[in-house]
KOLKE-964753 format. One line per 10 residues: number of its first residue (from 0); their letters; for each residue x, y, z of C-alpha. Coordinates in Angstrom, 2 decimals, m for minus. Example, Ala and Ser with C-alpha at 12.3 -4.5 7.8 and 13.67 -1.06 7.14 Angstrom:
2
0	as	12.30:m4.50:7.80  13.67:m1.06:7.14;
END
This chain:
521
0	mvfsvssvls	55.50:m13.73:25.93  53.57:m12.13:28.67  51.59:m9.43:28.09  50.66:m7.03:30.79  46.90:m5.99:31.69  47.52:m2.31:30.44  49.17:m3.77:27.02  45.76:m5.70:26.49  43.89:m2.76:27.01  45.96:m0.73:24.64;
10	iiallivlai	45.79:m3.34:21.70  41.64:m3.69:22.53  41.11:0.16:22.26  43.42:0.36:18.92  41.27:m2.30:17.51  38.27:m0.16:18.35  39.45:2.68:17.05  40.77:1.27:14.20  37.16:m0.47:13.60  35.32:2.85:14.33;
20	sslyiylkyv	37.64:4.71:11.70  37.30:2.12:9.31  33.53:2.42:9.62  33.37:5.76:9.46  35.39:5.67:6.41  33.47:3.41:4.96  30.12:5.43:5.65  31.62:8.45:3.74  32.62:6.83:1.04  28.99:5.35:0.86;
30	ysywerhgvk	27.45:8.73:1.61  29.93:10.82:m1.28  28.12:8.05:m3.91  26.43:10.70:m5.79  29.43:13.37:m5.83  31.80:10.82:m7.11  29.61:9.86:m9.99  29.03:13.61:m10.52  25.26:13.74:m9.44  23.57:16.50:m7.66;
40	sfagkipygn	22.44:15.47:m4.01  21.62:16.09:m0.60  24.24:15.74:1.55  23.32:12.29:4.29  24.19:12.48:7.55  25.90:9.64:9.17  24.39:7.15:9.80  21.11:8.10:8.75  21.41:9.85:5.37  18.27:12.06:4.98;
50	fektikqkrs	16.01:9.56:7.03  17.28:11.40:10.44  13.61:13.27:10.86  11.75:9.68:10.32  13.84:7.34:12.70  13.87:9.97:15.09  9.61:9.65:15.07  9.34:13.44:13.74  8.58:13.24:10.25  6.93:10.26:8.44;
60	vgevltdlyr	8.94:8.84:5.06  6.54:10.44:2.65  6.80:14.02:4.38  10.78:13.89:4.14  10.44:12.46:0.43  8.37:15.52:m0.11  10.49:18.00:1.65  13.47:16.59:m0.53  11.42:16.68:m3.73  10.47:20.81:m2.88;
70	sttepfigfy	13.64:21.43:m2.20  14.89:21.35:m5.90  13.76:21.84:m9.54  15.93:19.09:m11.04  14.60:16.36:m12.84  16.40:13.90:m10.73  18.71:14.56:m7.66  20.51:11.90:m5.48  19.82:11.60:m1.60  20.72:8.46:1.02;
80	gplkpillir	18.82:6.08:2.91  20.97:4.58:5.78  23.64:2.79:4.06  22.30:3.68:0.73  22.37:6.09:m2.19  19.21:6.70:m3.68  18.18:8.43:m6.78  14.93:10.51:m6.45  12.90:11.13:m9.77  11.02:14.32:m10.23;
90	dpalvrqili	10.49:15.06:m13.97  7.00:13.21:m15.11  8.41:12.25:m18.41  11.31:10.56:m16.88  9.00:8.83:m14.28  6.88:7.32:m17.18  10.17:6.50:m18.92  11.33:4.10:m15.95  7.89:2.60:m15.32  6.62:1.60:m18.74;
100	kdfqyfanrg	8.98:2.53:m21.73  12.26:1.26:m20.24  10.50:m1.14:m17.87  12.56:m4.20:m18.83  15.66:m1.91:m17.05  13.65:m1.08:m13.83  11.54:m4.36:m13.18  12.65:m5.16:m10.05  11.21:m3.21:m6.65  14.68:m4.00:m4.87;
110	iysdekndpl	12.85:m4.17:m1.33  13.25:m6.44:1.34  12.21:m10.42:0.88  13.08:m13.79:2.44  11.27:m17.05:1.04  13.66:m18.81:3.60  13.08:m17.61:7.07  10.45:m14.68:6.51  8.14:m16.52:4.08  5.04:m14.28:4.14;
120	sahlfsldgd	7.55:m11.22:2.83  7.97:m13.00:m0.15  4.41:m11.60:m1.92  3.80:m9.94:m5.40  4.85:m6.61:m4.18  8.32:m7.67:m3.00  9.47:m10.30:m5.37  11.93:m9.57:m8.29  12.91:m11.20:m11.79  11.80:m14.48:m13.03;
130	kwkklrykvs	9.80:m15.32:m9.92  7.72:m12.04:m9.81  6.99:m12.56:m13.76  5.82:m16.06:m13.37  3.66:m15.26:m10.03  2.56:m12.14:m11.69  1.01:m14.08:m14.51  m0.42:m16.91:m12.62  m2.42:m14.67:m10.31  m3.57:m11.80:m13.02;
140	ptftsgklka	m6.73:m13.71:m14.02  m8.25:m13.26:m10.56  m9.12:m10.11:m11.44  m10.76:m10.03:m14.27  m14.38:m8.15:m14.46  m15.90:m11.78:m14.37  m14.33:m12.60:m11.45  m15.09:m9.70:m9.49  m18.64:m9.39:m10.34  m18.72:m12.98:m8.40;
150	mfstlvrcge	m16.86:m11.45:m5.43  m19.30:m8.51:m5.16  m22.17:m9.94:m3.22  m19.68:m10.13:m0.15  m18.84:m6.40:m0.41  m22.44:m5.65:m0.12  m23.30:m7.84:2.85  m20.22:m6.31:4.71  m21.58:m3.05:3.88  m24.73:m3.80:5.50;
160	slqkvvkstv	m23.43:m4.64:8.51  m21.37:m1.38:8.42  m24.60:0.55:8.11  m25.92:m1.24:10.88  m23.03:0.06:13.23  m23.41:3.81:11.82  m27.18:3.76:12.69  m26.56:2.51:15.96  m23.75:5.04:16.65  m26.53:8.03:15.21;
170	ekgeeidmre	m29.08:6.76:17.65  m26.66:7.06:20.45  m25.57:10.59:19.33  m22.05:9.33:19.31  m19.23:10.53:17.22  m17.58:7.22:14.92  m13.73:6.67:14.86  m14.19:5.88:10.79  m10.59:4.89:10.14  m11.37:2.11:12.76;
180	lvacfstnii	m14.61:1.63:11.59  m13.98:1.14:7.70  m10.82:m1.10:8.96  m13.28:m3.54:10.61  m15.05:m3.57:7.12  m12.02:m3.99:5.43  m10.95:m6.89:7.80  m14.41:m8.52:6.86  m13.85:m8.15:3.38  m10.71:m9.34:3.31;
190	asiafgwdvd	m11.14:m12.73:5.61  m14.07:m13.76:3.66  m12.61:m13.39:m0.19  m8.96:m14.01:0.49  m9.55:m16.58:3.31  m12.92:m18.02:3.19  m13.61:m16.97:7.08  m16.57:m15.09:7.88  m15.99:m12.83:10.87  m17.67:m9.98:12.23;
200	aitdsntpfr	m14.58:m7.11:13.00  m17.29:m4.97:13.10  m19.20:m5.75:16.27  m15.98:m7.68:17.38  m13.19:m5.58:16.72  m10.91:m8.28:18.82  m11.45:m11.03:16.13  m7.82:m12.09:15.25  m7.95:m10.97:11.70  m8.33:m7.40:13.06;
210	kygrqyfqks	m6.01:m8.20:15.89  m3.25:m9.00:13.76  m4.07:m6.23:11.28  m3.73:m3.83:13.95  m0.37:m5.41:15.08  1.22:m5.18:11.70  0.37:m1.19:10.87  0.64:m0.55:14.70  2.38:3.09:14.90  5.61:2.00:16.73;
220	lkngvrnlak	9.54:3.15:16.43  10.20:m1.37:16.03  7.40:m1.08:13.16  8.83:2.31:11.97  12.69:1.40:11.65  11.45:m1.99:10.16  9.29:m0.35:7.29  12.13:2.03:6.71  14.20:m0.90:6.46  12.30:m2.87:4.05;
230	fvspklmhvl	12.07:m0.30:1.34  15.08:1.89:2.05  17.78:m0.08:2.83  16.75:m3.86:2.76  20.39:m4.84:3.50  19.75:m3.34:7.28  16.89:m5.68:7.72  19.51:m8.95:7.47  22.31:m6.76:9.53  19.51:m6.21:12.49;
240	rlkaidadie	18.17:m9.72:12.13  14.53:m8.36:11.93  11.62:m10.22:10.36  9.22:m7.90:8.25  6.18:m10.15:9.67  5.96:m10.92:13.33  6.23:m14.77:14.44  2.50:m14.57:15.80  1.01:m13.02:12.45  3.34:m15.47:10.49;
250	efffdmirqt	1.53:m18.43:12.59  m1.69:m17.39:12.77  m1.85:m16.66:8.75  m0.51:m20.15:8.10  m2.73:m21.79:10.57  m5.94:m20.01:8.61  m4.61:m21.15:4.99  m3.81:m25.14:6.08  m7.45:m24.95:7.83  m9.01:m23.16:4.86;
260	malrennnvv	m7.36:m25.97:2.30  m8.29:m28.86:4.38  m11.69:m27.97:4.74  m12.17:m27.15:1.01  m10.59:m30.13:0.00  m11.80:m32.81:2.70  m15.85:m31.44:2.29  m15.56:m30.35:m1.47  m16.41:m26.38:m0.66  m16.52:m24.24:m3.66;
270	rkdffqllfq	m16.89:m20.80:m2.80  m16.49:m17.88:m5.19  m13.89:m15.82:m3.50  m9.88:m15.13:m4.20  m8.69:m17.96:m1.67  m10.77:m20.47:m4.30  m9.06:m19.10:m7.02  m5.34:m19.54:m5.70  m6.76:m23.05:m4.54  m7.53:m23.38:m8.08;
280	lrnmgsiqsd	m4.38:m22.30:m9.36  m2.45:m24.90:m6.61  m4.44:m27.76:m7.63  m4.61:m26.85:m11.23  m1.71:m24.99:m12.43  m3.80:m21.97:m13.90  m7.12:m20.03:m12.75  m10.24:m21.41:m15.02  m12.71:m19.10:m16.90  m15.17:m16.97:m14.99;
290	ddwetktisd	m17.94:m19.48:m14.38  m15.43:m22.46:m13.51  m14.64:m22.04:m10.00  m13.82:m25.79:m9.34  m11.04:m27.61:m8.44  m9.71:m31.28:m8.22  m7.08:m33.13:m6.06  m3.74:m34.10:m6.76  m0.70:m35.13:m5.33  1.53:m32.17:m2.74;
300	eekdknltin	4.79:m32.67:m5.16  2.46:m31.58:m8.23  0.50:m29.20:m6.34  4.33:m27.84:m5.27  5.52:m27.29:m8.81  2.10:m24.99:m9.40  1.93:m23.05:m6.38  4.25:m23.80:m3.01  2.13:m23.16:0.23  4.26:m20.56:1.19;
310	elaatafify	3.42:m18.93:m2.36  m0.01:m19.20:m1.63  0.27:m18.32:2.08  2.16:m14.84:0.93  m0.02:m13.82:m1.68  m3.21:m14.41:0.18  m1.17:m12.14:2.82  m0.17:m9.20:1.10  m3.92:m8.98:m0.41  m4.87:m8.97:3.03;
320	aagfesssst	m2.13:m6.44:4.04  m2.59:m3.94:0.84  m6.71:m4.07:1.13  m6.75:m3.77:4.55  m4.76:m0.56:4.89  m5.78:1.38:1.24  m9.66:0.70:2.19  m9.54:1.93:6.17  m7.27:5.16:4.68  m8.72:5.74:1.63;
330	vsfclyelak	m12.44:5.63:2.62  m11.70:7.49:5.80  m10.02:10.19:4.47  m12.85:10.70:1.21  m15.38:10.61:4.12  m13.49:13.22:5.96  m13.17:15.51:2.90  m17.15:15.64:2.27  m17.57:16.00:5.78  m15.49:19.27:5.36;
340	nsemqriaqr	m17.51:20.29:2.15  m21.14:19.56:2.62  m21.89:20.72:m0.93  m19.99:17.94:m2.39  m21.53:15.85:m0.23  m24.45:16.73:m1.26  m23.64:16.08:m4.56  m22.08:12.88:m4.15  m25.79:11.53:m2.36  m27.65:12.80:m5.37;
350	kinavlerhn	m25.75:10.81:m7.99  m25.96:7.77:m5.92  m29.49:8.10:m5.42  m30.41:8.82:m9.23  m27.78:5.88:m10.14  m29.79:3.38:m7.65  m33.03:4.40:m8.71  m31.98:3.18:m12.32  m30.93:0.09:m10.44  m34.14:m0.55:m8.62;
360	gqytfdaine	m32.47:0.40:m5.22  m30.05:m2.24:m5.74  m26.16:m2.28:m5.37  m25.06:m4.08:m8.28  m22.06:m4.50:m10.03  m22.88:m2.05:m12.84  m24.66:0.33:m10.53  m21.49:1.12:m8.59  m19.17:1.39:m11.94  m21.93:3.79:m12.98;
370	mkylgccvde	m21.47:6.17:m9.92  m18.81:8.39:m11.92  m18.93:11.46:m9.55  m18.23:9.03:m6.42  m15.43:7.83:m8.55  m14.09:11.55:m9.28  m13.88:11.38:m5.50  m12.03:8.61:m4.84  m9.37:9.69:m7.40  m8.90:12.80:m5.81;
380	tlrkhspiam	m8.69:11.23:m2.38  m6.24:9.10:m3.75  m4.43:12.36:m5.07  m4.69:14.16:m1.84  m4.29:11.35:0.63  m1.89:8.80:m1.54  m1.69:6.02:0.82  1.54:4.87:m0.50  4.16:7.92:m0.63  6.67:6.60:m3.08;
390	lnrevsqsyk	7.18:3.76:m5.55  10.54:1.92:m5.41  12.73:0.63:m8.29  15.87:m0.94:m8.78  18.10:m0.66:m11.86  18.45:m4.42:m13.15  21.05:m3.83:m16.20  23.01:m0.51:m16.61  20.86:2.33:m18.31  21.67:5.42:m19.50;
400	vpgmgltlet	19.18:8.16:m18.68  17.60:9.63:m22.21  19.50:13.17:m22.43  21.10:13.49:m19.52  24.36:12.47:m19.59  23.96:9.94:m16.56  24.41:6.41:m17.13  23.23:4.03:m13.77  24.57:1.39:m12.34  22.91:m2.14:m11.94;
410	gtaimvpvyg	21.67:m1.95:m8.40  20.97:1.62:m8.11  17.97:2.44:m6.06  15.41:4.65:m7.35  12.58:6.09:m5.83  9.37:8.28:m6.95  7.84:10.65:m4.88  4.32:10.42:m5.55  3.26:12.40:m2.64  5.21:15.21:m3.53;
420	ihhdekyypn	4.18:14.99:m7.34  0.76:14.73:m6.18  0.91:18.17:m4.29  2.84:19.94:m7.14  0.78:22.91:m8.09  2.55:22.53:m11.76  0.59:19.49:m12.35  m2.43:20.02:m9.47  m3.27:23.90:m8.92  m4.23:24.45:m5.57;
430	pevfepnrfs	m3.39:21.12:m4.74  m4.39:21.11:m1.34  m7.64:21.82:m2.02  m10.24:18.69:m2.07  m11.72:19.19:m5.59  m13.33:15.98:m7.40  m13.88:17.91:m10.61  m10.16:17.54:m11.79  m10.77:13.48:m12.77  m14.37:14.52:m14.35;
440	venaknktfv	m15.48:12.98:m17.87  m14.56:16.72:m19.45  m11.65:17.24:m17.86  m10.37:13.79:m19.15  m10.85:14.61:m22.81  m8.25:17.44:m22.14  m4.66:16.19:m23.32  m3.14:18.10:m20.37  m5.29:16.01:m18.15  m4.38:12.61:m19.48;
450	empylpfgdg	m0.76:13.44:m19.14  m1.11:14.66:m15.69  1.30:12.23:m13.50  m1.13:10.28:m11.46  0.21:7.24:m9.38  m1.80:5.81:m6.59  m1.37:2.59:m8.01  1.86:2.85:m9.56  2.13:2.33:m13.29  3.34:m0.04:m16.02;
460	arncigmrlg	3.55:m3.30:m15.76  4.43:m3.36:m11.85  1.21:m1.20:m11.38  m1.13:m2.79:m8.23  m2.72:m5.79:m9.46  m5.67:m5.47:m7.35  m6.37:m1.98:m8.56  m10.00:m2.90:m9.64  m10.76:m4.94:m7.01  m9.63:m2.01:m4.55;
470	lmvfkvclam	m11.69:0.72:m6.14  m14.84:m1.34:m6.09  m14.09:m1.60:m2.50  m13.92:1.71:m1.80  m16.87:2.98:m3.74  m19.30:0.29:m2.50  m18.22:1.30:1.04  m18.63:4.91:0.45  m22.11:4.52:m1.68  m23.76:2.73:1.31;
480	llkefnyslg	m22.19:5.06:3.96  m23.30:8.23:1.89  m26.49:6.67:0.56  m28.42:6.42:4.11  m26.08:9.11:6.36  m24.54:12.82:6.18  m21.14:13.70:7.89  m19.72:16.37:9.44  m16.33:16.71:11.33  m15.78:15.41:14.80;
490	eqhigkeley	m15.27:18.33:16.93  m11.40:17.34:17.80  m11.07:17.97:13.83  m13.17:21.64:13.68  m11.31:24.51:12.68  m7.88:22.25:12.52  m5.69:20.85:9.86  m5.18:17.12:9.28  m1.77:16.21:10.46  m0.38:12.89:9.25;
500	sptsfvmapi	1.52:10.59:11.87  5.40:10.69:11.68  5.46:7.18:12.97  3.45:5.40:10.19  5.00:4.06:6.93  1.82:4.94:5.04  0.04:8.48:4.77  m2.15:7.82:8.05  m3.41:10.51:10.22  m2.01:10.89:14.07;
510	gtlklkatyr	m4.79:9.72:16.19  m8.52:9.01:15.17  m10.21:10.47:12.63  m13.71:11.08:14.10  m16.84:12.20:12.43  m20.23:12.70:13.52  m22.93:11.29:11.30  m26.70:12.01:10.92  m29.58:10.31:9.42  m30.41:11.57:6.04;
520	h	m34.00:11.01:6.15;
END
C-alpha cells in the first residue's frame, strides 16, 4: 500500500493531536486529585501547579507557600506542584501529630535521591525507609557534647581569621558583604571539620571549596528548576534527566574524600573532626567513645559493609551543603537585624563581655553555651528568616487524619509551611518585628510559649541531626564579631525593607547584604 505525502502528514498530525490531548486529559486528572477526594484545594495551573511564579522566577518557593498559607484558615488544604498533588498542613497540632506522635506513618521525606547515578544526592536528608534509619543510627553519635567540644577549637581559629578581615575593612572604611564573608567563614570550618582540609576562603574566595559551594547555591534558572523538582516533584528529575549535583562538583568532593582517606590511612593521621568519625565508622562499624578517635585498617570489603565510600561522601557533602548555607544566612541576617536595632546590639555585646569575663576572656564551649541573650538572638533570627521555608513528608502507609474524616493514601506528599507559620501573628505577635526576648528564659516557662510552633530545624525523629553543631557555629561567629565591632546598615539597606530572592530555594536576600563595621573600643 502506497501512502501519499499528504496522508502521512495527516496521520502524523493526528498522532500529535492525540498525544497532546492524552497529556492534557492526564494533567487534568492529576490536577483534580483533591477535588476527587473531597478535600478543599487551590486550583493548579497546567503545567505549573501552584508554582508558576517560582518557575518564572518571580517569587521564591517559601513565599509561594506563605501566600497559600495566608489564603485560608483551614487546618489543611490541597495544592499542586508540577505533576503532583500536595497537602499543606497549617494546624500546629496536626503538624506535631505528623512529625512526632504518628511519625511511623510519615518517616519518609519523599524527595529526590539517586544512589546509582547521582551518589551525592543519597544523603541522610533525602534517604527514606531502612536506609535512612540505619544511617541515622550510625551517624547520630557524631554530635555528642564530647565530640562537639573536641571540634570547638577549630571554630575559634576560623573566627580569629574572620576578625582579621573585618578589622581590615574597618581600617579601609569599606562596607562588608556580610553574607559572602560568613559563607567563607563557614567554608573554612566545614572544609576542616568535614574533610580534614585547612583552607582560607576568607582571604582567598576562589579556593575550590568556596568555588563549588558558590556554584551549588548559585541563583539561576537551572538551579531553581532543579531545586523545585527535587523537593516538590522528584519524578521530574528523572523525566528531565537532571542530577542534583553537577558532575564537576561530584568529582571534586569524591577526590577530596579519597585523598583524605589515603592520607589518614597511609600516615596514621588522627584528627578530632567529623571526617575522623566517618572514617572510624567505615573502618570499625561504629563511632567510639568521646575520648577514642583512633581507627584501624581492615579490608575494603569489610569497610563497605559498615559504610560505603558513596555513603561516606554523601554524608560529608550534606554536612557541607547544609552547614554552608545555614551559617551564612543565619549569621548575616542576625547581624543585619542587630544593625537595625542598636540597643539590642548593645545588650548582646554587654552580655557577651560579661560571660567572657567569667571565663578569663577565653572563647570556650561552656562560655558560648552561657551566652543566653545571644542564643535568643539566634533563635529569633531562625524564626524570622527561616533558612528552610518548608518541611517535606510523604505518607508511608494509609493514614486517617484524627477527627477530620480524611484518609491519606500511601505516597501522598505533605508540606509544612515553616516560614508561614513563623510569621503568623496568632503564634508570634508582631511577627515582622525582630524581638529576641520572645525566646527568653522567662518566656520559656510559659505554657503557651512552649506550645508555639517553632520549626527551623524540623521536629521529631527527622529533625536536623546537626542542629547542636549549627547553633554552636552561629554563636561562636556572632560572639567573636560582636565582641570587637559595632555594626550599622550599609547604604543600600537604609530606609529599605529586605527582600528575598525569587531565584533562591532557601530564604536568601536579593543581591548582597552589606553592613558597616566600626571598632567598639
